[in-house]
C-alpha positions, 0 to 999 in steps of 0.5 A: 527483292525480299519483302520486309518482315510483318511486325504487326503481330509482334507489336500487338503482343507487346501492347497486350503484355503491357496492358496486362502488366498495367492491370496487374500493377493496378490490382497489386496497388489496390490490394496493397492499399486495402491491406495498409488501410486495414492494418492502419485501422486495426492499429488505431483501434488497438491504440484507442483501446489501450488509451481508454483503459489507461486514461479514463474520462475525467470525472465531473466536479460532482464526482468524488476524487480519484486516487491515482495509482500510476498503474496501467493495463500493461504494467505487469508486462513491463515490470514483470520481465527482463533479467535485470528486474528478476535479478533485483527481485531475487536479490532483495528477497533472499535471506542472509541469515540461516533459516531466514524468512523471505517476506513480501511486504505490501505497502512497503513505501508506506509508513509502517511498511518502510519501518518493518522492511528495515527491521526485517532486512537488518536482522537478515531476512529477505524483503521484497516490497510492493507498492502502487505509490498512489497520491492519497498523500504526497507521493514524494514522501513515499519516494523518499522512503523508497530511496531509504529502503534502496540504500539497504538493498530493499527493492520495491516492485511498483504494482497494484494488489489487483494486478493478478499477473504481476503477483503471480509472476512474483510468486513464480520467481520467489517462494515467499515464506511470509507475507506482511500485508500492510497495503491499504486505503487508509483514513477514516474521513476520506472514505466519505469522499472516495468510498470506492478506493476503500473497496478496491484496495481493502477488499478486492485487493486483499482477496486478490492477494489471498487468491494468489497465496492459496495457489502458491506452493508452498503457501506463505503464512500471512500477517496483515494490518487490520485496525482499531477502527473495527471496534466502532461504537464499542463502549467497553474499555480497554478494547479487547479482542473479545469485544464486539466489532459488528458496529463500525462507525466508518466505511474504512472500519467496515472494510477492515472488519470485512477483511477479518471475515474474509481472512476467516474464510480463506483460513477455513477453506484453503488452510492459509495461516492468517494473523490480523493486527489491529493497530492503534494510532501509529505515529513517528518518523516518516509518518503519514501527513494525513494524521493529526500529529503530523498536520498539527506540527505543520500548521503550528510551524506555519502559524495556522489555526488547528481544530481540536475536537470535543465530544458532543457532551464536551469531553476530550477526545483521546487516542491510544497513540502507539510509537512506530518502533513498538508496532514494528516489534509487534509485527515482527513478533507476529511473523516469528510466531506465525505457523505454516499454512496447511494448504497445497495446490489450493486445497486445505490439508489440515487446520491452520492458525487464525489469530487477531491481536491489538497492537496499542500503547495501553495509555490513552492521551487527550488530543489537547495533551498531544498539542501541548507536547508539540508546542513545547517541542516546537517552541511555538504556541498553537492557535487552537479552535475547540470544536465539536467532533463532526459525524464523519466516522471518527470515534471519541476514545481508543484504549488497547488491551494488549495482554493477548499479544504479550502472552503470545509473542511478548509484545510490550510497548515502551515508548511514551508519547512525549518521547515518541513525539520528540523523535518525530519532530526531530525527523520532521524539521530535518526532513523538511529543512526547518530546523532553525525554527526549533530549539536545539535543546529539544533533541538529544544526540541519541535520537535516531532519524530514519530506522526502527530500533 
């Protein structure tokens, strides 16, 4: 009888193989766990990094307020990609008239930017807007302007002047012939609360735009907004472009003066054609809520008191109030007479145009007279407080000499304050839905609401 087979060796081998499989499985699980842990840690660090960039720590109550721009680290990546986005950019910036301009309008969601964009588009130029829609004043008003522009097929790219990759992509897509640079941190008094916002926008943002423009091929001609504030403590009247501007009375004025010197530098070194426009107290429909005529209207209708400033020697404060339609004509005239830049590849090839102009109304009006006109239009008596002008950067008097702009591109303001305020009040009560409080006979049927003539 045969003996049974010896299975001990087979059993031992199976046990050994089972042991090896368990060891390898344990090692694999351990390695996978380590890899998963490291990947999770890396993702967490990346998220923390981006969160820190996009949501900086809240400032303490002792720090000045921050103007939020709704931009983040990845803004250019999200906005600057996609066939649909690029199609909107190209369509908006393509001119519809022979030899029409292709204009990048910075600050297109702002007061002057909106009106200029409409005027350029109306005559057949291509217009692409750029705006960061910050909350210096009510962003809903800026969004309403954006909606108005959209009806006229004007696209606004939501982005910041300091976003270099976004600007570079826009210039890669569109060969702009002109830039109308109106984006800025505005306001004289706010500079005492948030000075850094003025440096970030009016200086750093301007330099970044010029850096992109100098490298463009072809280089665009640039028209940009300076300010009458650069005249500062100047006492000669009316203000002429030949008068001294080295005594700014506010940080806002200082940044605008710095912009003029920066413009000179980029013109001299890189051949950029640059035209600066010194605006004098622009007002009208779709205006800025931080301007006196605007918040006076609001406070008078709400029965709130308003402060009317006098100088330290009891003289009335006066401004050269300039209606928006007149300013728009000046901006368009400056664009039409702007010569081509002479640089190529960031190098100057010859002398380039460098200009500076006043755009004002040439008729200073006391602020008390402004209030009187508003009282008549609103049919409400204002509660006036006459107080001394604080030392906050405001100047007591402005008066523009515009003979240079008239000589070079026919600038001639035609709207007096009473006419301009009537058009503003009509827009204001309609926009805010309070028309019933104002006498209907105040307005003529010919008054326009939304666009520049």
